[in-house]
Each structure stands twice: as structure tokens, then as C-alpha cells.
Backbone as a printed PyTorch tensor [residue, N CA C, xyz], in Angstrom:
tensor([[[ 1.0700, -0.9600, -0.0930],
         [ 0.1440,  0.0320, -0.2130],
         [ 0.8010,  1.4030, -0.1970]],

        [[ 0.6080,  2.5010, -0.7110],
         [ 1.3270,  3.5260, -1.1040],
         [ 0.8620,  4.5560, -0.1620]],

        [[ 1.2650,  5.3500,  0.2790],
         [ 0.2280,  6.1880,  0.8160],
         [ 0.9900,  7.7330,  0.4750]],

        [[ 0.3000,  8.7020, -0.3080],
         [ 0.5070,  9.6760, -0.4900],
         [ 0.4340, 10.7840,  0.1050]],

        [[ 0.8240, 11.5940,  0.4300],
         [ 1.1310, 12.9080,  1.3110],
         [ 1.4640, 13.8950,  0.6680]],

        [[ 0.7300, 14.9290,  0.2670],
         [ 0.9720, 16.6840,  0.0170],
         [ 0.5740, 17.0680,  1.0320]],

        [[ 1.8740, 18.0520,  1.1010],
         [ 1.8110, 19.4100,  2.5200],
         [ 2.0500, 20.1850,  2.1110]],

        [[ 1.5820, 21.2320,  2.9800],
         [ 1.2750, 22.5300,  3.2500],
         [ 1.5970, 23.5030,  4.5250]],

        [[ 2.4760, 24.2050,  3.9940],
         [ 2.8280, 25.5230,  5.0380],
         [ 2.1050, 26.5290,  4.9960]],

        [[ 1.8620, 27.2700,  6.6670],
         [ 1.2630, 28.6070,  6.2450],
         [ 1.7940, 29.9820,  5.5190]],

        [[ 2.0240, 30.8110,  4.7950],
         [ 2.7960, 31.7680,  4.1980],
         [ 2.1560, 33.0500,  5.1510]],

        [[ 3.1970, 34.0310,  5.6100],
         [ 2.9810, 34.7400,  6.8440],
         [ 3.1010, 35.9380,  6.4740]],

        [[ 2.4050, 36.4810,  5.9280],
         [ 2.4810, 38.1690,  5.3070],
         [ 2.9750, 39.1060,  6.0650]],

        [[ 3.4520, 40.3680,  5.9730],
         [ 3.3830, 41.4280,  6.6290],
         [ 2.3170, 42.3480,  6.6880]],

        [[ 1.5020, 42.7050,  7.5900],
         [ 0.3920, 43.6430,  7.2460],
         [ 0.6860, 44.7430,  8.4070]],

        [[ 1.4580, 46.2260,  7.4990],
         [ 1.5240, 47.3800,  8.6040],
         [-0.1820, 47.5980,  8.9630]],

        [[-0.1720, 47.5420, 10.1280],
         [-1.0700, 47.9630, 11.1740],
         [-1.1440, 50.1050, 11.1620]],

        [[-1.9610, 50.4640, 11.5310],
         [-2.2840, 51.8560, 11.6160],
         [-1.0210, 52.4320, 12.4340]],

        [[-1.0730, 53.9400, 11.7960],
         [ 0.4430, 54.1390, 12.4940],
         [ 0.2160, 55.0860, 13.6480]],

        [[ 1.1470, 55.5210, 15.0980],
         [ 0.4520, 55.6600, 15.8170],
         [ 1.7590, 56.6970, 15.9240]],

        [[ 1.6040, 57.6710, 16.8850],
         [ 2.5040, 58.7980, 16.9950],
         [ 2.5400, 59.0730, 18.4340]],

        [[ 3.5770, 59.2190, 18.4640],
         [ 4.0500, 59.3860, 19.7470],
         [ 4.8350, 61.1330, 19.3510]],

        [[ 4.2590, 61.8070, 21.0230],
         [ 4.9470, 63.0460, 21.1170],
         [ 5.8970, 63.2370, 22.3320]],

        [[ 7.1780, 62.6670, 21.7350],
         [ 8.6060, 63.0790, 23.2280],
         [ 9.0340, 64.1160, 23.5190]],

        [[ 9.1770, 64.8080, 24.4620],
         [ 9.8440, 65.5610, 25.2150],
         [11.5820, 65.2740, 25.4770]],

        [[11.9000, 66.0500, 25.3010],
         [13.3120, 65.9750, 25.8200],
         [13.8170, 65.2170, 27.1160]],

        [[14.5930, 64.7310, 27.5230],
         [14.9480, 63.8390, 28.3410],
         [16.3070, 65.2720, 28.8120]],

        [[16.8920, 65.5680, 28.1940],
         [17.9520, 66.7860, 28.5770],
         [17.8650, 67.3920, 27.3000]],

        [[18.4650, 68.3020, 27.8620],
         [19.1900, 69.8920, 26.3620],
         [19.6350, 70.6880, 27.3830]],

        [[20.6170, 71.0620, 26.0440],
         [21.6250, 71.9690, 27.2440],
         [22.0930, 72.8410, 25.8790]],

        [[22.8490, 73.7730, 25.6760],
         [23.7900, 74.3270, 24.3630],
         [24.8040, 75.1020, 25.1060]],

        [[26.2290, 75.3980, 24.5690],
         [28.1440, 75.3020, 24.8330],
         [28.4400, 76.8680, 23.6920]],

        [[29.0880, 77.8050, 24.6170],
         [29.7720, 78.7500, 23.5810],
         [31.0700, 78.8040, 23.6940]],

        [[31.8230, 79.0360, 22.7070],
         [33.6700, 78.8460, 23.0890],
         [33.8450, 80.2530, 23.7330]],

        [[33.2430, 81.1350, 23.8520],
         [33.4660, 82.3200, 24.4270],
         [33.1990, 82.4430, 26.0310]],

        [[32.2780, 81.1250, 26.0550],
         [32.5710, 81.2670, 27.5370],
         [32.9000, 79.6400, 28.0420]],

        [[33.7170, 79.0300, 27.6710],
         [33.7400, 77.5140, 27.4420],
         [33.9520, 76.7240, 28.4610]],

        [[33.9700, 77.5610, 29.5590],
         [33.7890, 76.7310, 30.9060],
         [32.6810, 76.8440, 31.3060]],

        [[31.2280, 77.2060, 31.1100],
         [29.4590, 77.4170, 31.8040],
         [28.8380, 76.6120, 30.7010]],

        [[27.8770, 76.5350, 31.7530],
         [27.0230, 75.4750, 30.5810],
         [25.3830, 76.5230, 30.3580]],

        [[24.9570, 76.5220, 29.2200],
         [24.1060, 77.8160, 29.4450],
         [24.4630, 78.9920, 29.6990]],

        [[25.3120, 79.4600, 29.1300],
         [26.2160, 80.9370, 29.1260],
         [24.9220, 81.8700, 29.2070]],

        [[24.1620, 81.8740, 28.3350],
         [23.0750, 83.0500, 28.0430],
         [21.8810, 83.0420, 28.2450]],

        [[21.2510, 83.4360, 29.2370],
         [19.4890, 83.2530, 30.0450],
         [19.5390, 81.7270, 30.5640]],

        [[20.6250, 81.0790, 30.9110],
         [19.8460, 79.6910, 31.6800],
         [19.3330, 78.7980, 30.9730]],

        [[19.3030, 77.8960, 31.7580],
         [18.6480, 76.5620, 31.1840],
         [16.7550, 76.3200, 30.3290]],

        [[16.3690, 77.7720, 30.3420],
         [14.9060, 78.7190, 29.6260],
         [15.1470, 78.2190, 28.0550]],

        [[16.2500, 78.4590, 27.4480],
         [17.0060, 78.3890, 26.3890],
         [17.8170, 77.8370, 25.5020]],

        [[17.9010, 77.5200, 24.7140],
         [18.8030, 77.1300, 23.9540],
         [19.2390, 77.8520, 23.0240]],

        [[20.4660, 77.9910, 21.9450],
         [20.9220, 78.7350, 20.8500],
         [21.8050, 77.9870, 20.0540]],

        [[21.9900, 78.0950, 18.8060],
         [22.4870, 77.1270, 17.8770],
         [23.1490, 78.2540, 16.6840]],

        [[24.3240, 78.7640, 16.5540],
         [24.9460, 78.9740, 15.5970],
         [26.2430, 80.3060, 15.4730]],

        [[27.0380, 80.9610, 14.7800],
         [27.8870, 81.6180, 14.7580],
         [27.3880, 83.1810, 15.2380]],

        [[28.2750, 84.0030, 16.1000],
         [27.7690, 85.1120, 16.7740],
         [28.6690, 86.0370, 17.1400]],

        [[29.1740, 86.9140, 16.5300],
         [30.1910, 87.9400, 17.3370],
         [31.6230, 86.9310, 17.4320]],

        [[31.7480, 86.0270, 16.0070],
         [32.9670, 85.4430, 16.5900],
         [32.9100, 84.2760, 17.2360]],

        [[31.2160, 83.8010, 18.0440],
         [31.8410, 82.9740, 18.9410],
         [30.9220, 81.7680, 17.8890]],

        [[30.9550, 80.4600, 18.7300],
         [30.7120, 79.2050, 17.9580],
         [29.7330, 78.4420, 19.0740]],

        [[28.4500, 78.2520, 18.6310],
         [26.9150, 77.8710, 19.7120],
         [26.7020, 76.7270, 19.0540]],

        [[26.6470, 75.7200, 20.8240],
         [26.1040, 74.3010, 19.6420],
         [25.3740, 74.1410, 20.7010]],

        [[24.1530, 73.0530, 19.9080],
         [23.1290, 72.4780, 20.6260],
         [23.1920, 71.2280, 20.9510]],

        [[22.3860, 71.0460, 22.2040],
         [22.3900, 69.0680, 22.5990],
         [21.1820, 68.7830, 22.7980]],

        [[20.7580, 67.5260, 22.4550],
         [18.9260, 67.0980, 23.0120],
         [19.0880, 65.8630, 22.5750]],

        [[18.7040, 65.2890, 23.8860],
         [18.5460, 64.4220, 24.2610],
         [17.3600, 63.2700, 24.1170]],

        [[16.7980, 62.2090, 24.0620],
         [15.3840, 61.3450, 24.3390],
         [14.9300, 60.3120, 24.9120]],

        [[14.1580, 59.9090, 25.6880],
         [13.9960, 58.8750, 26.1130],
         [13.0270, 57.7970, 24.7570]],

        [[13.8550, 56.3470, 24.3930],
         [12.7340, 56.3320, 23.0930],
         [11.7000, 55.0250, 24.2330]],

        [[11.7940, 54.8490, 25.1950],
         [11.0150, 53.1440, 25.3320],
         [ 9.6470, 53.8950, 25.4940]],

        [[ 9.0990, 54.7490, 25.0370],
         [ 7.7770, 54.6630, 25.3880],
         [ 6.9310, 54.2460, 23.9790]],

        [[ 8.0330, 54.0450, 22.9400],
         [ 7.7240, 53.6310, 21.4230],
         [ 7.4520, 51.8960, 22.0100]],

        [[ 7.7590, 51.5400, 23.1650],
         [ 8.1020, 49.7600, 23.0260],
         [ 8.6340, 49.3500, 22.0360]],

        [[ 8.5000, 48.0230, 21.7870],
         [ 9.5380, 47.4640, 21.1310],
         [ 8.0480, 46.6040, 19.7700]],

        [[ 9.1380, 46.2460, 18.2480],
         [ 8.8810, 45.3720, 16.9790],
         [ 7.6830, 46.4600, 16.2260]],

        [[ 8.6150, 48.1560, 16.4140],
         [ 7.5400, 49.1330, 15.8170],
         [ 8.7580, 49.1450, 14.6570]],

        [[ 7.9630, 49.7890, 13.7470],
         [ 8.6940, 50.0870, 12.4620],
         [ 8.7680, 51.4460, 12.2250]],

        [[ 9.6840, 52.7020, 12.2510],
         [ 9.5910, 53.4950, 12.3450],
         [ 9.0230, 54.2430, 11.3660]],

        [[ 8.2070, 55.4250, 10.7350],
         [ 7.6780, 56.1890,  9.7540],
         [ 8.4860, 57.3870,  9.6010]],

        [[ 7.8610, 58.1090, 10.3160],
         [ 8.4310, 59.4430, 10.7370],
         [ 9.1290, 60.1030, 11.8400]],

        [[ 9.6370, 61.1460, 11.5280],
         [10.5630, 61.9030, 13.0880],
         [10.7100, 62.4740, 13.0870]],

        [[10.2300, 63.4140, 13.6250],
         [10.6120, 65.3580, 13.1330],
         [10.5120, 66.0470, 14.7350]],

        [[11.7110, 66.8970, 15.0430],
         [12.3230, 67.0640, 16.1920],
         [11.5760, 68.7810, 15.6720]],

        [[11.0760, 69.2050, 16.4180],
         [10.3960, 71.0380, 16.5800],
         [10.7660, 71.6200, 17.0240]],

        [[11.5170, 72.8850, 16.9610],
         [11.8390, 73.5220, 17.6500],
         [10.7400, 75.1460, 17.5420]],

        [[10.9540, 75.5310, 18.3340],
         [ 9.9930, 76.5560, 18.6810],
         [11.4050, 78.5830, 18.6480]],

        [[11.4800, 79.2060, 17.0580],
         [12.4520, 79.8710, 17.4280],
         [11.7650, 81.5600, 17.7660]],

        [[12.2980, 81.6300, 18.7110],
         [12.0210, 83.0170, 19.4930],
         [13.0300, 83.8230, 19.2420]],

        [[13.7500, 83.8920, 18.4730],
         [15.5380, 84.9720, 17.5320],
         [15.6050, 84.6540, 16.8470]],

        [[16.2030, 85.7920, 16.1370],
         [17.7300, 85.0260, 15.1270],
         [18.7360, 86.3050, 15.9240]],

        [[19.7850, 86.0400, 16.8010],
         [20.6270, 87.0560, 16.4420],
         [21.1430, 87.6220, 15.4490]],

        [[21.6660, 88.8670, 14.4380],
         [22.1920, 89.0020, 13.2250],
         [21.3430, 88.6090, 12.3910]],

        [[21.6700, 88.1470, 11.1430],
         [20.8710, 88.0100,  9.9850],
         [21.2530, 86.4890,  9.3130]],

        [[20.2120, 85.9640,  8.7710],
         [20.6140, 84.9480,  7.9870],
         [21.1290, 84.9600,  6.4710]],

        [[22.9280, 84.1570,  6.7140],
         [23.6920, 84.8240,  5.8330],
         [24.3530, 83.2070,  5.3190]],

        [[23.3090, 82.5720,  4.4270],
         [23.5640, 81.1520,  3.5880],
         [23.7300, 80.1320,  4.7860]],

        [[23.9930, 79.5860,  4.4410],
         [23.9950, 78.2120,  5.1680],
         [23.3620, 77.4380,  5.8490]],

        [[23.3640, 76.7080,  6.7850],
         [22.2660, 75.6760,  7.3040],
         [22.6340, 75.2020,  8.6550]],

        [[21.3510, 75.0210,  9.5500],
         [21.6320, 74.2250, 10.9520],
         [21.8970, 72.8340, 10.5460]],

        [[22.6830, 72.2320, 10.9290],
         [23.5500, 70.3910, 11.3370],
         [23.3150, 70.4450, 12.1030]],

        [[22.9960, 68.9220, 11.8350],
         [22.4150, 68.0630, 13.4590],
         [23.4230, 66.7660, 12.7330]],

        [[24.1950, 66.1610, 13.9560],
         [25.0290, 65.0540, 14.0460],
         [24.7690, 64.2480, 15.4050]],

        [[25.4520, 63.3000, 15.2350],
         [25.1710, 61.8470, 16.1590],
         [25.7940, 61.7210, 17.0540]],

        [[25.2540, 62.1710, 18.6980],
         [26.2920, 62.0610, 19.9990],
         [26.8000, 60.9380, 20.1760]],

        [[28.0600, 60.6140, 20.2460],
         [28.5310, 59.2210, 20.2680],
         [28.9980, 58.8240, 22.0890]],

        [[28.6110, 59.8180, 23.4180],
         [29.2710, 59.4300, 24.0870],
         [28.5110, 59.9710, 25.2680]],

        [[27.6330, 59.7250, 26.6150],
         [27.1310, 60.6590, 27.5890],
         [27.2750, 61.9780, 27.7080]],

        [[26.6380, 62.8760, 27.8570],
         [26.7390, 64.1210, 28.3720],
         [25.7280, 64.4220, 29.5480]],

        [[25.7450, 65.4520, 30.3140],
         [24.9220, 65.9790, 31.3880],
         [24.4430, 67.2600, 30.9990]],

        [[23.2280, 67.5930, 30.9100],
         [22.1310, 68.9600, 30.7080],
         [23.0090, 69.9320, 31.5450]],

        [[23.3200, 69.5000, 33.0470],
         [23.7370, 70.6290, 34.2780],
         [25.2620, 71.0310, 33.7970]],

        [[25.9230, 70.1270, 33.9790],
         [27.5240, 70.2740, 33.2300],
         [28.1350, 70.3080, 32.5520]],

        [[27.6180, 70.1830, 30.8200],
         [28.1220, 70.0380, 29.1630],
         [28.5460, 71.6220, 29.1720]],

        [[29.4670, 71.6820, 29.1810],
         [30.3150, 73.0200, 28.4280],
         [31.0480, 72.8690, 27.3790]],

        [[31.5190, 73.8880, 26.4690],
         [32.2300, 73.5930, 25.4130],
         [33.5980, 73.2580, 25.6880]],

        [[34.2880, 73.0520, 26.9980],
         [35.1230, 72.1760, 27.0330],
         [34.8340, 70.7470, 27.2150]],

        [[33.6840, 70.5550, 28.1900],
         [33.7240, 69.0270, 27.8700],
         [32.1950, 68.7460, 26.8730]],

        [[32.2550, 69.0850, 26.0010],
         [31.5160, 68.6310, 25.1840],
         [31.6720, 67.0190, 24.4740]],

        [[30.4460, 66.5950, 23.9790],
         [30.6920, 65.2910, 23.7720],
         [31.3010, 65.3890, 22.1300]],

        [[31.7900, 64.2500, 22.6590],
         [32.1840, 63.5660, 20.7690],
         [31.2420, 63.4070, 20.2930]],

        [[30.8120, 63.6410, 19.0480],
         [30.2190, 63.8540, 17.5920],
         [30.1010, 62.7590, 16.6570]],

        [[29.4980, 62.2250, 15.5770],
         [29.7820, 61.2220, 14.5080],
         [28.7740, 62.3440, 13.2240]],

        [[29.4650, 62.1240, 12.2610],
         [28.9490, 62.4670, 10.9440],
         [28.0230, 61.7510, 10.2790]],

        [[28.4220, 60.2670, 10.8750],
         [27.4730, 58.8170, 10.3670],
         [26.2250, 59.3690,  9.8700]],

        [[25.3070, 60.1200, 10.4140],
         [24.1360, 60.4290, 10.1260],
         [23.9470, 61.9890, 10.6820]],

        [[23.5090, 62.5450,  9.4650],
         [23.2580, 63.8310,  9.7340],
         [22.1740, 64.4070,  8.7000]],

        [[21.5840, 65.4800,  9.6130],
         [20.4370, 66.3330,  8.8570],
         [20.6240, 67.5740,  9.4030]],

        [[19.5880, 67.9750,  8.0270],
         [20.6880, 70.2340,  7.3230],
         [19.1850, 70.4370,  7.8390]],

        [[19.4950, 71.4970,  8.3460],
         [17.8540, 72.1680,  8.2760],
         [17.6830, 73.4230,  8.1100]],

        [[17.4730, 74.3750,  6.9470],
         [17.1580, 76.0980,  6.4790],
         [17.1320, 76.7410,  8.0110]],

        [[17.6240, 77.6250,  8.3970],
         [17.6640, 79.0040,  9.4750],
         [16.0480, 79.1460,  9.2700]],

        [[15.6450, 79.2360, 10.3660],
         [13.8500, 79.1940, 10.7840],
         [14.4880, 80.7120, 11.1250]],

        [[12.7860, 81.4630, 11.0760],
         [12.6550, 82.4540, 11.5670],
         [11.3600, 82.9230, 12.7140]],

        [[12.0440, 83.8940, 13.5810],
         [12.1600, 84.5650, 14.6280],
         [10.2640, 83.8660, 14.7600]],

        [[10.0010, 83.5700, 15.6730],
         [ 8.4920, 83.5460, 15.8050],
         [ 7.6200, 82.7490, 15.3250]],

        [[ 8.7450, 81.9080, 15.1300],
         [ 7.7360, 80.4030, 13.8100],
         [ 8.4800, 79.1290, 14.8580]],

        [[ 7.6260, 78.0800, 14.5290],
         [ 7.9470, 76.6900, 14.5300],
         [ 8.7900, 76.3240, 13.1190]],

        [[ 9.8640, 75.5170, 13.5730],
         [10.8760, 74.7230, 12.6080],
         [10.4840, 73.1320, 12.6200]],

        [[10.6020, 72.6010, 11.3790],
         [10.5610, 71.3440, 12.1630],
         [12.1400, 70.7350, 10.9300]],

        [[13.0580, 69.3630, 11.8490],
         [14.2100, 69.2060, 11.3440],
         [14.0340, 67.8270, 10.8880]],

        [[13.9770, 66.6430, 10.0480],
         [13.8750, 65.9420,  9.7930],
         [14.9070, 64.3450, 10.3490]],

        [[14.5500, 63.4860, 11.7040],
         [15.5180, 63.2050, 12.0630],
         [15.5360, 61.9800, 12.4410]],

        [[14.6060, 61.1160, 11.2720],
         [13.9330, 60.0040, 11.3610],
         [15.5410, 58.5640, 11.0440]],

        [[16.4440, 59.2690, 10.1820],
         [17.9450, 58.3640, 10.5560],
         [18.1800, 58.2000, 11.5720]],

        [[18.4520, 59.4320, 12.7560],
         [18.6990, 59.2920, 14.1280],
         [17.4600, 57.9640, 14.9450]],

        [[16.5440, 58.4840, 15.2420],
         [15.6900, 57.7780, 15.6960],
         [15.0960, 56.1250, 15.2280]],

        [[15.4160, 56.1230, 14.1440],
         [15.4860, 55.2160, 13.4590],
         [16.7290, 53.8220, 14.1460]],

        [[17.9660, 54.5960, 14.1840],
         [18.9140, 53.7760, 14.3950],
         [19.0120, 53.8570, 15.7930]],

        [[18.8130, 54.4920, 16.7070],
         [19.1530, 54.1650, 18.0840],
         [17.7710, 53.7190, 18.3530]],

        [[16.2950, 53.1670, 17.5560],
         [15.6090, 52.5670, 18.4690],
         [16.0820, 50.8950, 17.8430]],

        [[16.4490, 50.9040, 16.3280],
         [16.9050, 49.3650, 16.1550],
         [18.4170, 48.8330, 16.6080]],

        [[18.9790, 50.2870, 17.5860],
         [20.1810, 49.3060, 18.2520],
         [21.5940, 50.0030, 17.5090]],

        [[21.1590, 50.2100, 16.4330],
         [22.5740, 50.2900, 15.4060],
         [23.0030, 51.6230, 15.9410]],

        [[22.7960, 52.6440, 16.3830],
         [23.6450, 53.1360, 17.3690],
         [23.4320, 53.4270, 18.8000]],

        [[24.1510, 54.2900, 19.3300],
         [23.9320, 54.4760, 20.9840],
         [22.9350, 55.6120, 20.9970]],

        [[22.3350, 56.2220, 21.8530],
         [21.2440, 57.0720, 22.0430],
         [21.9040, 57.7740, 23.1490]],

        [[22.6710, 58.5750, 22.3590],
         [23.1730, 59.8220, 23.4820],
         [22.7820, 60.9680, 23.0080]],

        [[21.6300, 61.0600, 22.0530],
         [21.2580, 62.0290, 21.6950],
         [21.6270, 62.9400, 20.5260]],

        [[21.5090, 64.3870, 19.9390],
         [21.6330, 64.8640, 19.0460],
         [22.5880, 66.3830, 19.2100]],

        [[23.7990, 66.6750, 18.0350],
         [24.2990, 67.7100, 18.4150],
         [24.3790, 68.4690, 17.3590]],

        [[23.9360, 70.0850, 17.7780],
         [23.5070, 70.9260, 16.7620],
         [24.1260, 71.9960, 16.2650]],

        [[25.0850, 71.9020, 15.2830],
         [26.0480, 73.4890, 14.3930],
         [25.5040, 73.7570, 13.2680]],

        [[26.4490, 74.3550, 12.8660],
         [26.1990, 74.7650, 11.7490],
         [26.6630, 74.7290, 10.2260]],

        [[26.8440, 74.9890,  9.4100],
         [27.2650, 74.6030,  7.9540],
         [27.1630, 75.9370,  6.7400]],

        [[28.4580, 76.5860,  6.3500],
         [28.6320, 77.6040,  5.5170],
         [28.1880, 78.2980,  5.8090]],

        [[28.0540, 78.7350,  7.0880],
         [27.3090, 80.0450,  7.4030],
         [28.2560, 81.1970,  7.8500]],

        [[27.9270, 82.0860,  7.8160],
         [29.6930, 83.2350,  8.0430],
         [28.1900, 84.2910,  8.5980]],

        [[29.3290, 85.2500,  9.4230],
         [28.4400, 86.4690, 10.0760],
         [27.6190, 86.1540, 11.8540]],

        [[26.7020, 87.0000, 11.8390],
         [25.9110, 86.4490, 12.8620],
         [24.8600, 85.9490, 12.9260]],

        [[24.7260, 84.6210, 13.1760],
         [23.3560, 84.1140, 12.5210],
         [22.8560, 82.9330, 13.8300]],

        [[22.3810, 83.1650, 14.6630],
         [22.2930, 82.9240, 15.9130],
         [20.9710, 82.4240, 16.1460]],

        [[20.3390, 81.4980, 15.9250],
         [18.6460, 80.6710, 16.1360],
         [18.6790, 80.7550, 18.1180]],

        [[17.6720, 81.2860, 18.3000],
         [16.8700, 80.9870, 19.9150],
         [16.0180, 80.4350, 20.0230]],

        [[16.2190, 79.5810, 20.6350],
         [14.8050, 78.4860, 20.7190],
         [14.4940, 78.4820, 22.5840]],

        [[13.3140, 77.8920, 22.4910],
         [12.7950, 77.8170, 24.0360],
         [13.1060, 76.6020, 23.9970]],

        [[13.9180, 75.9860, 25.6100],
         [14.1110, 74.7390, 25.8340],
         [12.9610, 73.8780, 26.7030]],

        [[13.3180, 72.7270, 26.9380],
         [12.3020, 72.0650, 27.3220],
         [11.8050, 72.4820, 29.1170]],

        [[12.9870, 73.0620, 29.5860],
         [12.4690, 73.9280, 30.7930],
         [12.0870, 75.2940, 31.0220]],

        [[11.3330, 75.8290, 29.7040],
         [10.7890, 76.8620, 29.6450],
         [ 9.0770, 77.1030, 30.4610]],

        [[ 8.6720, 77.7510, 31.0870],
         [ 7.2780, 78.1220, 32.0530],
         [ 6.3980, 77.6130, 30.8610]],

        [[ 6.2730, 78.2850, 29.5370],
         [ 5.3840, 77.7400, 28.4840],
         [ 5.5340, 76.7060, 27.9690]],

        [[ 4.8500, 75.9550, 28.3590],
         [ 5.1250, 74.6280, 27.8870],
         [ 4.6800, 74.2110, 26.6220]],

        [[ 3.8490, 75.0290, 25.9900],
         [ 3.4250, 75.0430, 24.4800],
         [ 4.1320, 75.6830, 23.5090]],

        [[ 5.8300, 76.0340, 23.8650],
         [ 6.8290, 76.1910, 22.6750],
         [ 8.1320, 75.6960, 23.8160]],

        [[ 7.7920, 74.2200, 24.1920],
         [ 8.6600, 73.7140, 24.2170],
         [ 9.2090, 72.8560, 23.3300]],

        [[10.8670, 72.2910, 23.3180],
         [10.4340, 71.5250, 22.0630],
         [ 9.4650, 69.9910, 22.0900]],

        [[10.1310, 69.2100, 20.8580],
         [ 9.6580, 68.0280, 21.3850],
         [ 9.8630, 67.3710, 19.5860]],

        [[ 9.6040, 65.9360, 20.2020],
         [10.0030, 64.8160, 19.2710],
         [ 8.3610, 64.4900, 19.0470]],

        [[ 8.7120, 64.3840, 17.3880],
         [ 7.2070, 63.7800, 16.9340],
         [ 7.8940, 62.3330, 15.9380]],

        [[ 6.8370, 61.1250, 16.6320],
         [ 7.3950, 59.8550, 15.6980],
         [ 6.5390, 59.2830, 15.5230]],

        [[ 5.9950, 58.9100, 14.0100],
         [ 5.2400, 58.2050, 14.0210],
         [ 5.3750, 56.5930, 13.4720]],

        [[ 4.7730, 55.8140, 13.7770],
         [ 5.7340, 54.3760, 13.6870],
         [ 4.4070, 53.4730, 14.0960]],

        [[ 4.7540, 52.6560, 13.1790],
         [ 3.5980, 51.1200, 13.2450],
         [ 3.8960, 50.0610, 13.3550]],

        [[ 3.0150, 49.1910, 14.2050],
         [ 3.4130, 47.5710, 14.4490],
         [ 3.1500, 46.5300, 13.1410]],

        [[ 3.9990, 45.9800, 12.8000],
         [ 4.2770, 45.0530, 11.3340],
         [ 3.3860, 43.5910, 12.7770]],

        [[ 1.6360, 43.3040, 11.8340],
         [ 1.4460, 42.1530, 11.9100],
         [ 1.6960, 40.9710, 11.5110]],

        [[ 1.9550, 39.7910, 11.3660],
         [ 2.0550, 38.8670, 11.1270],
         [ 0.9820, 38.3070, 10.7070]],

        [[ 0.2430, 37.9720,  9.1790],
         [-1.1770, 37.1910,  8.6950],
         [-0.9100, 36.2730,  8.4290]],

        [[-1.2800, 34.9150,  8.9730],
         [-1.5690, 33.2540,  7.7960],
         [-2.1660, 33.7000,  6.8610]],

        [[-1.9710, 33.3830,  5.6940],
         [-2.5850, 32.5040,  4.4730],
         [-1.9460, 31.5970,  4.3860]],

        [[-2.9420, 30.4960,  3.7490],
         [-2.4660, 29.4140,  3.2960],
         [-2.6680, 29.0120,  1.9570]],

        [[-1.6040, 28.5050,  1.8010],
         [-0.8230, 27.9350, -0.3890],
         [-1.0340, 27.3250, -0.3740]],

        [[-1.8120, 26.2710,  0.3760],
         [-2.1440, 24.5850, -0.1560],
         [-2.8780, 23.9260,  1.1890]],

        [[-2.7380, 22.6470,  1.2460],
         [-3.8840, 22.1300,  2.2240],
         [-2.9710, 20.5150,  2.2590]],

        [[-2.8180, 19.8940,  3.6010],
         [-2.9000, 18.9950,  3.8700],
         [-3.5390, 17.7380,  3.1850]],

        [[-3.2630, 16.5570,  2.6570],
         [-4.0060, 15.6850,  2.3800],
         [-3.3660, 14.4690,  1.7650]],

        [[-3.9380, 13.2630,  2.2530],
         [-3.3590, 12.2660,  2.1840],
         [-4.7590, 11.1610,  1.3660]],

        [[-3.9870, 10.6800,  0.2700],
         [-4.5650,  9.6680, -0.6290],
         [-4.1560,  8.2850, -0.6330]],

        [[-4.8850,  7.1480, -0.8520],
         [-4.5560,  5.7320, -0.7530],
         [-4.9580,  5.2480, -2.1330]],

        [[-3.8730,  5.8960, -2.9270],
         [-4.2700,  4.7580, -4.5360],
         [-4.0500,  3.5670, -4.2160]],

        [[-4.9400,  3.0310, -5.2050],
         [-5.4930,  1.3980, -4.9840],
         [-4.1680,  0.8380, -6.1340]]])
């Protein structure tokens, strides 16, 4: 007697679920200036952030987030850093703001120009200079994806500038500012991939004569 068996299995197809949006406040933020190399947030204290060249000085911004609220098993669709520009010192003179990947721990209470963390250009995002009295969004999807997937340690962003001359320093409200409506935030849209079983065959046995 011969037993003929036809085997089948289930094909698993990835079905994206509806996207979820997360709004994340910075875990910490600060800025430094080479004109006050041993001081944290040298102009205006921790309520403000600055970025750009001003009166021969170099001003850099630092910002970090905790991504644990995203959970696990998500696919990052979009990620945008939103900053409210309160002022521009000087005038926009070409170039752009640029953001790099911070590669070591830092502390918003102690970071100075002399102790600034190292950074890498492996991931970079460029943004035009903002206008005073308006929001600006910066595309940081590549950063967030790398942190979330674990391909880069999450120490946050280093904000600098490129190809800008003269006085062009943007002032932003920080996460410590009293009015929550103008504080910086990270907007992340992501979705969970569900596995949907679809049968592409059947199991049957026959007993041929």
C-alpha cells in the first residue's frame, strides 16, 4: 500500500497596522559657547537654547530623548524634531543648521564647550535657518531609527551649523521653559507589523489502489 502525502504550510505576510504618533519631550537639552568655554547655558540659563555663529563665537546645541515609550517591535515611519524659534541674532547669511550623532554620554547640568561630548557625521540632517516667532521641523528619522534599532547608542543630537558666516544665531525655547506650548518636542510616527497567516496549500492524504 502506498500513502501519498501532499504537505502544505502557512505563508506569513507582513501587514502594517495603523500608524501611531508619539510626542516625546527631551530627556535633557543644553547649549554651549566657545566664548564661555567653562559655562553651561551661558546666556539666559536653562530656559533657552542657542545654535549658530554670533560675534565670532561658536554656539552648539545638545538634545536627547528616551525612546522607551515607543515599546518594541515598531517600524519608524517618520520622526521630526520641532523647535520654536524665539529670536535670530544677526541675519541669515546662507548655509544651514546641521545635526550630528552624539557618541558618548553627557549631562545637561555640566556640559560645557570644554567638556562637550564627541559626535559623528555617520548620520547627518540639514535644516534651513528658521524665522523668529515660528516653529521649525527637522527630519531626524535616520537618527531615531538607528537608536531604536540599536545600531547606534542613543546619546542624542549635536546641533551645529555649516557654510554660515557672520552673525546668524537661532534662539529656541528649551524643555525647561515655563510655557509648555513652546517647548521642543520629538514627533515620531511608527507602526507595528502584524503577521497574517495565509494558506497556500492543503494537507491531504490519498491511498491509491
